[in-house]
N, C-alpha and C positions, 0 to 999 in steps of 0.2 A: 830256535828263541821264544818265550812266553811274554806275550803280550801283556801287561799290566791297565786296566780299564778305566778311566778316566774319575774322576773325583761322580760326578752326575750318574755312570754308565752305573756306580756301584748303589747309589742313590735309588735306581731305578729297579736297578737286581735283588737290591736289600729289599725293596716295600714290593718286589712280588712275591719273594722267599717266604719276608715274612707273613703277608694276606695270605699265604697258601699256607703258612705253618694255623696260622691262626685257626681256617676255617678248617679245619684238621684234628687243632692239638685242643685252642679254645684257650680260656686259662683255671688250670689246672688249681687246685686248692692249697696244693701242697707245694706249688711253689713258689719262690722267693722273689714278687709280684714287685717292682720297684715300684708300684704306686703306695705298696706296706710304707717306706721307709721314706715316700717325701709329706706322710701325713705323721710319721712319725716326729722328723724335722718341723712341721705346721705346729703340732702337739708344743713341743719344745720350746720353737721359738714365741708361739702362744702364750704360754706362762712366761717367760723374759719379759715380754712387753710391758703384758697385763701389772709384771712389777717392780718395773720399771718405768712404764711412761703413763702418766696417768691421762695424759691427751689422746685417747686410744684413735681417735681421727686421725692425726699427727703419725698412728703405729703401722697403720692398716696401709701405706705402702713400703714399709718397712718389711713388712711380714709379706707382702705378695712379691717386691721384688728381690729378697735375700734368697727365696724359694723356688723362685723361676733360674735367679741367676744363680746359683748353688746345685741346681739341679742337671741344668746344662753344662758345667762346667765339670760334674765330674762325669757327664755321657760324654763330654767331649775329649778328657783327659782316658781314662775307659780305652774310647776307639784311637786315640794317637797309642797307646800302649801295643794295642792290638797290629798296629797299621808297622812298626816296629818290627815286626815277627816274621809275617807276611803278608799280604793283599789279600790271601785267601783266609789268615783270619782274621783282619779287617774286615770282610767282605760278611762272615760270618755272627762276629759280632754284629754287627749292623743289621743283620736278616735276623734276628733275637732283640735287638731293641727294637725294631718294626712292630713285629710279632706281639710288642709287648703293648705295644702303642695302641693296637685294634682292641675290638672286641664283638666282631660278627655272631661268633660262638655263644657265646658266652651269653652276652643279650639273648640272644633266639633263645637259648637253654631255659636263660630263669623265666622268659615269657612262656615257653611251651610248661616248664613247669607251673606256672599258673591256669593253664588248661586242664593239666590233667591231676590238678586238686580239686578246681572247681569239678570235677565228676564225680569228684569223693567227697563234694556237701563242700559248705559256705562258708563253716569252719575252716576246714581246709584250704579255700581260696586265701579267703582272709589271711591268715598265716603267712600263705605263701608269698601273698602280691606286697607286702608288709618287706620283703626282702628287697624291691623295685622301687618303691615308692615312697615321697620324702609325706605323706599324709597322712591322717591316720587313717587307720582300716581295720576297730574294732566294729563299725558297723555299719561298712560298705555292703552293700546287696551286690546280686550277681550281674546286673548288665553295670555299675557303677565298677566293678572289679574289673570286668571285662572292659572298660573305657579309662582306668587308669593303664592298663597294661597295653591299649594300645596306645596310647599318649606317651608314656616309657618310652615302649617301642620307635616310635616315631621321632620322639625328641633326639633318640641316642644315636638312631640312625646319625646323626649328624654330628654330637659330640662323643659322642666312641666310633663311629667307625669315617666319615665323610670329612671332619677335620685334621684326627691323624691322615689321612692319607694326603690331602692336599697338602698338610706341613712334610711330612714325608716327602713328597714330591720335589718338595720347592727348595728344600734345606734340609732335607738329611734328616735322623734320628737324634741330633743333639736339638732340629729346631722342635721336631714333635716331642718330645721329651717336656720341652720347654713348653709346651701345649700341654700336656699331662699336669704337669706342676698346677699351671694357670687352672687347671679341667677339675684337680685336684682342691687345691685353695676355695673353689667357688663350692663343690658338694659340701666340704666341711664347713666351713666358715661365710659362703654368702649369702646365710641368711638376712631379710628384713626382721630380726624381732630383737628380743630388749637384750640379748648379751653379746650379739653380732651387727648390729643394725651399725654400730661406730669402727668397730676391727673390721667389721667381712666387707666394705664399701670397695675398698678399692678393688679386691677379690674380686667379685661381681661383676666391675666396669670393664675388667681387663676381659674375664670368661666370654661380655659381649660383645667386644671388639673383636677377640680373636673369632666367634663364630658367624661375626657378621657375611661373611659372604658364601662358610660354607652351607650356612642355614641355608640359603638362597638358591647356590647352587645344585645342593643335595635336594630339595626341593622339586625343583625341574625335573631333576634326575629321574624322582619318585614318580611325577607325571607320564614321563616319558613313557617308563617299565612299566605301567600300570597294564596299558592297554594287551601287552604281552603276555602279562600273568592274567587275564580275562579279566581283569577290572575295569573303570570306568576313566578311560584316562580324560577324556572329553570336563568331566564333573571335577576331576582332578586340580584340573587349572582351573575353570571355576572358581572352587571352593577355594583356592591359592589369593585368585586374586580379589576375594569379595572380604574374605576372612582372618587375612596374613598378618593383619594386627591387630588380631581378637587378642592380645594377653601384655599383661606387664612388661616383660622381656620384651627386647626386638626382634628374638629370633625365636621364640620359643612353638609361636603361630603358625610359624611358617612348614616347618613338615606336620604338623597337627593335619592344618588346612587340607594337602598334599592328602595325607591318607584320608584320613575321612570324607574325599569327597569322590577320591581311590573307592574303598569299602564300602562306602554308601551309608554310613554315622555319623551321626550329632555327638562330639566329645567337649571339655572345657563344662563350664557352667561351679554350682558354688562344690566348694571342698573343705573339710575342716583341717587345720594345719596348726599343730599345740593345740587342740583342743578350740582350737578361733573359726569358726565361719569365713570360707574367702572367698568372694562371689565373683567368679569371673564371666567374661562374655561368651558366648557358646560358640562352635566354631562346624557346619558343617547345615545338613538340614536333617532333624528329626523325621526322616522318611520311613524307618522301624528301629526297634530297640538290636542293643547288638546282639552278638550270638557269640557261642565262644568259638568257632570256627573263624570268628573275626580277627582274632588272634594269630592263629598261623597267616591270615591273610598280610595283616603287619607286617610278619617275618619273611614272607616270601619279595613283601617291599624292598624290605634290609638287602636280604642277601642281591637280590635282582641290582638295586642301587647302585651296593657294592661291587658288581663286579663290573658294571656300567663305569664307574665312576676310576676303578682300577684302568679297568681298558682304553679309558681318553687319557687316563696320566700317559700308560707306557708308549700309546701312538700318538701321543704333543711330543716324547722324546723321539719315538720311531722317523719325524718330522722334521725335527732338529737335529739331530745329528749330520 
């Protein structure tokens, strides 16, 4: 007689399989990723709300809630239908959704692409880094491109890996897809510019709340793995303690501080967004200029902290069995 796993066991196995798929396959451009459909829903709802509601601040929670609820409902329905077929079909579906919630390989590949482009010239580096950052890139110098890439890798270690890992472990693919919807909302409309200041505030706040705990957990994990990778773990903890509040976001400076301390470079400072200079506090000590090899160090922190995070999730499951 075949033993059917309980729901939490399915969550953990789906998490493990999804994580393995992400490490091997990444996010193929040809694959119909759910984020694309979430993005289309956001565009549709934004259009409807702008036409029908004059008070965009009041419309903001409607856009945020509808996107997250619809995403979670569709995910739950799809998994329920798979459960009617067989628990193995359900496990496969959960593993695929888990895979699509994670972005370890894709993030690392994009960062490596910036490093390769920089070796071919400054203009190539500017063009490549524009794929992964929101700031203006046309006038960036090499050190600024490297800093931007390290910052993006460290921030997205949380947003693209640690946060979904935590939500996958706690609530499975349905909860993780809810987080993914919130993250997509923030990346599309969570800007403090004239267009989205009123409509995007709820999405930005929800993303801050959902990443609050993962940012802190993930940053400590980065500090822990740093010495295992030949980086400065003691300095990572020191800079994390000192500079974790050096950002308008309540979360972004945490992983940036851990990475800056571990690698030994300074991040932050003034950047141009949509043609306007935004002066941010610096993070880390200005001991040396960034090098292209620092991008590889940020990637190693990404991989190692992600592996440690999923290992801890599995360990907790085994202890609670």
